[in-house]
N, CA, C and O atoms as a GROMACS GRO file, in nm:
protein
  352
    1MET      N    1   1.203  10.614   5.970
    1MET     CA    2   1.102  10.492   5.997
    1MET      C    3   1.064  10.409   5.861
    1MET      O    4   1.032  10.462   5.755
    2MET      N    5   1.072  10.292   5.880
    2MET     CA    6   1.034  10.193   5.770
    2MET      C    7   0.882  10.218   5.730
    2MET      O    8   0.802  10.225   5.823
    3THR      N    9   0.831  10.235   5.582
    3THR     CA   10   0.727  10.244   5.521
    3THR      C   11   0.702  10.108   5.470
    3THR      O   12   0.790  10.046   5.411
    4VAL      N   13   0.548  10.044   5.497
    4VAL     CA   14   0.542   9.912   5.482
    4VAL      C   15   0.403   9.928   5.341
    4VAL      O   16   0.341  10.029   5.309
    5LYS      N   17   0.395   9.815   5.297
    5LYS     CA   18   0.280   9.802   5.202
    5LYS      C   19   0.218   9.709   5.256
    5LYS      O   20   0.272   9.608   5.301
    6VAL      N   21   0.072   9.739   5.257
    6VAL     CA   22  -0.028   9.659   5.336
    6VAL      C   23  -0.130   9.574   5.219
    6VAL      O   24  -0.195   9.636   5.135
    7PHE      N   25  -0.132   9.449   5.228
    7PHE     CA   26  -0.207   9.370   5.157
    7PHE      C   27  -0.321   9.293   5.193
    7PHE      O   28  -0.302   9.188   5.255
    8ASP      N   29  -0.446   9.330   5.162
    8ASP     CA   30  -0.554   9.298   5.236
    8ASP      C   31  -0.576   9.159   5.184
    8ASP      O   32  -0.570   9.140   5.062
    9THR      N   33  -0.609   9.034   5.288
    9THR     CA   34  -0.614   8.920   5.250
    9THR      C   35  -0.741   8.849   5.303
    9THR      O   36  -0.772   8.846   5.422
   10HIS      N   37  -0.815   8.789   5.195
   10HIS     CA   38  -0.937   8.705   5.254
   10HIS      C   39  -0.913   8.549   5.194
   10HIS      O   40  -0.862   8.515   5.087
   11VAL      N   41  -0.960   8.481   5.284
   11VAL     CA   42  -0.943   8.328   5.257
   11VAL      C   43  -1.050   8.266   5.319
   11VAL      O   44  -1.078   8.292   5.437
   12ARG      N   45  -1.129   8.168   5.236
   12ARG     CA   46  -1.238   8.072   5.252
   12ARG      C   47  -1.197   7.942   5.249
   12ARG      O   48  -1.152   7.900   5.142
   13THR      N   49  -1.203   7.859   5.357
   13THR     CA   50  -1.156   7.748   5.345
   13THR      C   51  -1.272   7.638   5.257
   13THR      O   52  -1.379   7.682   5.216
   14LYS      N   53  -1.240   7.529   5.242
   14LYS     CA   54  -1.334   7.447   5.187
   14LYS      C   55  -1.421   7.392   5.284
   14LYS      O   56  -1.530   7.348   5.247
   15ALA      N   57  -1.387   7.390   5.415
   15ALA     CA   58  -1.467   7.360   5.536
   15ALA      C   59  -1.554   7.485   5.581
   15ALA      O   60  -1.628   7.479   5.679
   16GLY      N   61  -1.540   7.591   5.510
   16GLY     CA   62  -1.652   7.725   5.520
   16GLY      C   63  -1.596   7.818   5.633
   16GLY      O   64  -1.669   7.903   5.685
   17ARG      N   65  -1.470   7.804   5.668
   17ARG     CA   66  -1.374   7.892   5.761
   17ARG      C   67  -1.357   8.006   5.704
   17ARG      O   68  -1.294   7.996   5.599
   18TYR      N   69  -1.388   8.107   5.729
   18TYR     CA   70  -1.323   8.269   5.675
   18TYR      C   71  -1.227   8.317   5.759
   18TYR      O   72  -1.251   8.334   5.878
   19LEU      N   73  -1.103   8.343   5.704
   19LEU     CA   74  -0.994   8.436   5.752
   19LEU      C   75  -0.983   8.554   5.690
   19LEU      O   76  -0.993   8.562   5.568
   20HIS      N   77  -0.962   8.647   5.760
   20HIS     CA   78  -0.927   8.791   5.706
   20HIS      C   79  -0.803   8.843   5.768
   20HIS      O   80  -0.809   8.868   5.889
   21PHE      N   81  -0.695   8.862   5.709
   21PHE     CA   82  -0.560   8.920   5.764
   21PHE      C   83  -0.491   9.007   5.662
   21PHE      O   84  -0.518   8.996   5.542
   22ASP      N   85  -0.394   9.100   5.711
   22ASP     CA   86  -0.318   9.177   5.632
   22ASP      C   87  -0.187   9.139   5.636
   22ASP      O   88  -0.123   9.115   5.738
   23VAL      N   89  -0.148   9.134   5.523
   23VAL     CA   90   0.000   9.098   5.509
   23VAL      C   91   0.101   9.220   5.489
   23VAL      O   92   0.096   9.279   5.382
   24LEU      N   93   0.185   9.258   5.577
   24LEU     CA   94   0.263   9.372   5.573
   24LEU      C   95   0.387   9.330   5.513
   24LEU      O   96   0.440   9.229   5.559
   25ILE      N   97   0.456   9.408   5.393
   25ILE     CA   98   0.583   9.377   5.353
   25ILE      C   99   0.652   9.511   5.304
   25ILE      O  100   0.588   9.614   5.281
   26ALA      N  101   0.789   9.500   5.291
   26ALA     CA  102   0.846   9.624   5.255
   26ALA      C  103   0.821   9.683   5.110
   26ALA      O  104   0.812   9.804   5.087
   27GLY      N  105   0.810   9.590   5.021
   27GLY     CA  106   0.805   9.623   4.888
   27GLY      C  107   0.671   9.598   4.826
   27GLY      O  108   0.586   9.534   4.887
   28ASN      N  109   0.652   9.646   4.707
   28ASN     CA  110   0.512   9.652   4.645
   28ASN      C  111   0.495   9.528   4.557
   28ASN      O  112   0.466   9.549   4.439
   29ASP      N  113   0.510   9.401   4.600
   29ASP     CA  114   0.531   9.269   4.517
   29ASP      C  115   0.423   9.198   4.563
   29ASP      O  116   0.433   9.144   4.673
   30THR      N  117   0.312   9.188   4.492
   30THR     CA  118   0.203   9.091   4.490
   30THR      C  119   0.225   8.958   4.511
   30THR      O  120   0.159   8.892   4.592
   31GLU      N  121   0.330   8.907   4.429
   31GLU     CA  122   0.346   8.743   4.439
   31GLU      C  123   0.410   8.736   4.595
   31GLU      O  124   0.349   8.676   4.684
   32LYS      N  125   0.516   8.791   4.614
   32LYS     CA  126   0.576   8.794   4.740
   32LYS      C  127   0.468   8.791   4.860
   32LYS      O  128   0.459   8.710   4.954
   33ALA      N  129   0.392   8.897   4.831
   33ALA     CA  130   0.272   8.903   4.963
   33ALA      C  131   0.192   8.773   4.964
   33ALA      O  132   0.154   8.731   5.074
   34LYS      N  133   0.160   8.702   4.847
   34LYS     CA  134   0.075   8.588   4.831
   34LYS      C  135   0.175   8.486   4.881
   34LYS      O  136   0.114   8.412   4.959
   35ALA      N  137   0.264   8.460   4.873
   35ALA     CA  138   0.371   8.378   4.930
   35ALA      C  139   0.371   8.373   5.056
   35ALA      O  140   0.350   8.265   5.110
   36HIS      N  141   0.392   8.474   5.124
   36HIS     CA  142   0.376   8.510   5.269
   36HIS      C  143   0.257   8.463   5.324
   36HIS      O  144   0.264   8.404   5.432
   37ALA      N  145   0.134   8.480   5.264
   37ALA     CA  146  -0.006   8.482   5.296
   37ALA      C  147  -0.011   8.308   5.295
   37ALA      O  148  -0.077   8.252   5.383
   38ARG      N  149   0.048   8.240   5.210
   38ARG     CA  150   0.049   8.092   5.194
   38ARG      C  151   0.136   8.049   5.310
   38ARG      O  152   0.106   7.950   5.377
   39GLN      N  153   0.225   8.110   5.331
   39GLN     CA  154   0.335   8.066   5.435
   39GLN      C  155   0.247   8.041   5.579
   39GLN      O  156   0.237   7.934   5.639
   40TYR      N  157   0.183   8.179   5.620
   40TYR     CA  158   0.113   8.183   5.722
   40TYR      C  159  -0.012   8.081   5.723
   40TYR      O  160  -0.024   8.001   5.815
   41LEU      N  161  -0.080   8.086   5.643
   41LEU     CA  162  -0.169   7.955   5.637
   41LEU      C  163  -0.135   7.840   5.669
   41LEU      O  164  -0.201   7.775   5.751
   42MET      N  165  -0.014   7.786   5.604
   42MET     CA  166   0.045   7.664   5.616
   42MET      C  167   0.087   7.656   5.758
   42MET      O  168   0.065   7.545   5.807
   43ASP      N  169   0.140   7.741   5.837
   43ASP     CA  170   0.178   7.778   5.990
   43ASP      C  171   0.041   7.758   6.072
   43ASP      O  172   0.046   7.708   6.184
   44LYS      N  173  -0.067   7.792   6.020
   44LYS     CA  174  -0.172   7.766   6.073
   44LYS      C  175  -0.262   7.624   6.034
   44LYS      O  176  -0.379   7.602   6.066
   45GLY      N  177  -0.175   7.541   5.957
   45GLY     CA  178  -0.225   7.411   5.951
   45GLY      C  179  -0.322   7.395   5.795
   45GLY      O  180  -0.384   7.293   5.764
   46LEU      N  181  -0.317   7.480   5.739
   46LEU     CA  182  -0.403   7.497   5.617
   46LEU      C  183  -0.293   7.487   5.497
   46LEU      O  184  -0.194   7.559   5.483
   47GLN      N  185  -0.336   7.377   5.414
   47GLN     CA  186  -0.251   7.364   5.298
   47GLN      C  187  -0.330   7.445   5.169
   47GLN      O  188  -0.438   7.500   5.186
   48ASP      N  189  -0.275   7.445   5.067
   48ASP     CA  190  -0.343   7.481   4.940
   48ASP      C  191  -0.463   7.429   4.914
   48ASP      O  192  -0.559   7.498   4.881
   49GLU      N  193  -0.465   7.288   4.927
   49GLU     CA  194  -0.598   7.199   4.903
   49GLU      C  195  -0.686   7.232   4.988
   49GLU      O  196  -0.795   7.182   4.962
   50ASP      N  197  -0.682   7.311   5.104
   50ASP     CA  198  -0.763   7.340   5.211
   50ASP      C  199  -0.852   7.443   5.157
   50ASP      O  200  -0.968   7.453   5.198
   51ILE      N  201  -0.793   7.534   5.048
   51ILE     CA  202  -0.842   7.677   5.033
   51ILE      C  203  -0.951   7.660   4.919
   51ILE      O  204  -0.917   7.605   4.815
   52ALA      N  205  -1.069   7.701   4.934
   52ALA     CA  206  -1.145   7.735   4.836
   52ALA      C  207  -1.136   7.846   4.750
   52ALA      O  208  -1.146   7.845   4.627
   53GLN      N  209  -1.112   7.956   4.836
   53GLN     CA  210  -1.104   8.087   4.749
   53GLN      C  211  -1.026   8.182   4.818
   53GLN      O  212  -1.047   8.184   4.939
   54SER      N  213  -0.951   8.250   4.781
   54SER     CA  214  -0.866   8.345   4.842
   54SER      C  215  -0.833   8.484   4.750
   54SER      O  216  -0.843   8.497   4.628
   55GLU      N  217  -0.807   8.542   4.809
   55GLU     CA  218  -0.738   8.715   4.741
   55GLU      C  219  -0.665   8.780   4.841
   55GLU      O  220  -0.698   8.794   4.958
   56CYS      N  221  -0.544   8.826   4.774
   56CYS     CA  222  -0.448   8.909   4.831
   56CYS      C  223  -0.413   9.018   4.776
   56CYS      O  224  -0.311   9.007   4.707
   57ARG      N  225  -0.467   9.141   4.781
   57ARG     CA  226  -0.447   9.248   4.688
   57ARG      C  227  -0.407   9.372   4.784
   57ARG      O  228  -0.445   9.394   4.899
   58PHE      N  229  -0.318   9.449   4.701
   58PHE     CA  230  -0.259   9.559   4.772
   58PHE      C  231  -0.368   9.676   4.825
   58PHE      O  232  -0.444   9.721   4.740
   59CYS      N  233  -0.376   9.720   4.941
   59CYS     CA  234  -0.461   9.778   4.998
   59CYS      C  235  -0.388   9.921   5.012
   59CYS      O  236  -0.436  10.001   4.932
   60HIS      N  237  -0.279   9.979   5.098
   60HIS     CA  238  -0.236  10.091   5.120
   60HIS      C  239  -0.096  10.116   5.180
   60HIS      O  240  -0.053  10.009   5.224
   61VAL      N  241  -0.020  10.205   5.195
   61VAL     CA  242   0.081  10.224   5.244
   61VAL      C  243   0.088  10.296   5.383
   61VAL      O  244   0.030  10.403   5.395
   62GLU      N  245   0.162  10.237   5.498
   62GLU     CA  246   0.148  10.296   5.596
   62GLU      C  247   0.286  10.308   5.671
   62GLU      O  248   0.377  10.244   5.617
   63PRO      N  249   0.322  10.387   5.798
   63PRO     CA  250   0.450  10.344   5.841
   63PRO      C  251   0.445  10.264   5.943
   63PRO      O  252   0.356  10.264   6.028
   64GLY      N  253   0.571  10.168   5.937
   64GLY     CA  254   0.571  10.065   6.047
   64GLY      C  255   0.632  10.089   6.170
   64GLY      O  256   0.738  10.150   6.186
   65ASN      N  257   0.561  10.038   6.260
   65ASN     CA  258   0.627  10.058   6.385
   65ASN      C  259   0.733   9.998   6.412
   65ASN      O  260   0.785   9.950   6.311
   66PRO      N  261   0.806   9.974   6.536
   66PRO     CA  262   0.947   9.895   6.538
   66PRO      C  263   0.900   9.747   6.546
   66PRO      O  264   0.975   9.667   6.491
   67VAL      N  265   0.814   9.708   6.593
   67VAL     CA  266   0.758   9.566   6.592
   67VAL      C  267   0.736   9.505   6.473
   67VAL      O  268   0.768   9.388   6.455
   68VAL      N  269   0.673   9.590   6.369
   68VAL     CA  270   0.660   9.559   6.226
   68VAL      C  271   0.787   9.541   6.174
   68VAL      O  272   0.822   9.430   6.134
   69ALA      N  273   0.859   9.638   6.169
   69ALA     CA  274   0.984   9.660   6.118
   69ALA      C  275   1.069   9.553   6.147
   69ALA      O  276   1.132   9.495   6.059
   70GLN      N  277   1.076   9.518   6.288
   70GLN     CA  278   1.165   9.411   6.320
   70GLN      C  279   1.134   9.258   6.253
   70GLN      O  280   1.217   9.177   6.212
   71ALA      N  281   1.001   9.247   6.255
   71ALA     CA  282   0.957   9.118   6.193
   71ALA      C  283   0.978   9.114   6.036
   71ALA      O  284   1.018   9.011   5.982
   72ILE      N  285   0.953   9.220   5.972
   72ILE     CA  286   0.996   9.239   5.845
   72ILE      C  287   1.129   9.212   5.814
   72ILE      O  288   1.154   9.140   5.717
   73SER      N  289   1.218   9.260   5.884
   73SER     CA  290   1.372   9.247   5.881
   73SER      C  291   1.409   9.104   5.922
   73SER      O  292   1.509   9.059   5.866
   74GLU      N  293   1.348   9.028   6.004
   74GLU     CA  294   1.366   8.908   6.024
   74GLU      C  295   1.284   8.782   5.940
   74GLU      O  296   1.342   8.675   5.925
   75LYS      N  297   1.181   8.796   5.899
   75LYS     CA  298   1.108   8.724   5.854
   75LYS      C  299   1.062   8.748   5.689
   75LYS      O  300   1.039   8.665   5.601
   76GLY      N  301   1.060   8.898   5.687
   76GLY     CA  302   1.026   8.951   5.539
   76GLY      C  303   0.892   8.977   5.537
   76GLY      O  304   0.842   9.019   5.433
   77TYR      N  305   0.814   8.957   5.647
   77TYR     CA  306   0.638   8.993   5.625
   77TYR      C  307   0.628   9.015   5.798
   77TYR      O  308   0.717   9.006   5.882
   78TYR      N  309   0.499   9.042   5.813
   78TYR     CA  310   0.415   9.070   5.952
   78TYR      C  311   0.270   9.036   5.901
   78TYR      O  312   0.218   9.072   5.795
   79ILE      N  313   0.216   8.958   6.004
   79ILE     CA  314   0.075   8.956   5.968
   79ILE      C  315  -0.024   9.030   6.092
   79ILE      O  316   0.000   9.031   6.213
   80ILE      N  317  -0.135   9.086   6.027
   80ILE     CA  318  -0.228   9.145   6.139
   80ILE      C  319  -0.342   9.055   6.099
   80ILE      O  320  -0.382   9.041   5.983
   81GLU      N  321  -0.394   8.990   6.214
   81GLU     CA  322  -0.516   8.911   6.212
   81GLU      C  323  -0.626   8.988   6.234
   81GLU      O  324  -0.627   9.071   6.325
   82LEU      N  325  -0.733   8.969   6.149
   82LEU     CA  326  -0.836   9.068   6.171
   82LEU      C  327  -0.976   8.974   6.194
   82LEU      O  328  -1.049   8.998   6.290
   83GLN      N  329  -1.003   8.872   6.103
   83GLN     CA  330  -1.111   8.804   6.163
   83GLN      C  331  -1.104   8.650   6.111
   83GLN      O  332  -1.080   8.613   5.996
   84GLY      N  333  -1.128   8.579   6.211
   84GLY     CA  334  -1.100   8.423   6.203
   84GLY      C  335  -1.007   8.358   6.223
   84GLY      O  336  -1.014   8.237   6.203
   85CYS      N  337  -0.905   8.412   6.263
   85CYS     CA  338  -0.764   8.357   6.252
   85CYS      C  339  -0.726   8.300   6.392
   85CYS      O  340  -0.622   8.235   6.410
   86GLN      N  341  -0.804   8.324   6.476
   86GLN     CA  342  -0.796   8.273   6.624
   86GLN      C  343  -0.839   8.160   6.638
   86GLN      O  344  -0.961   8.148   6.632
   87GLU      N  345  -0.758   8.041   6.663
   87GLU     CA  346  -0.835   7.892   6.693
   87GLU      C  347  -0.929   7.908   6.795
   87GLU      O  348  -0.908   7.984   6.890
   88ASP      N  349  -1.011   7.855   6.785
   88ASP     CA  350  -1.135   7.847   6.877
   88ASP      C  351  -1.128   7.774   6.999
   88ASP      O  352  -1.227   7.767   7.072
   0.00000   0.00000   0.00000
């Protein structure tokens, strides 16, 4: 079973929106996790200039289930949306 590293990510947009999500990757590379977080935000329509504050830091290691393992092998990462990530 694959072991994944979880990076706890908090983002506040300039418009006041708060997003909290986890970035799961295979390695312990903070810069790679930050790059994946930026890609996820761009996919949501948020560019760097929309971000007022962000933090992406290593949180813990956990076993990756088959869905997570497949996403990581295909895209390099998996996102767990926690707060504010769903469009209203």
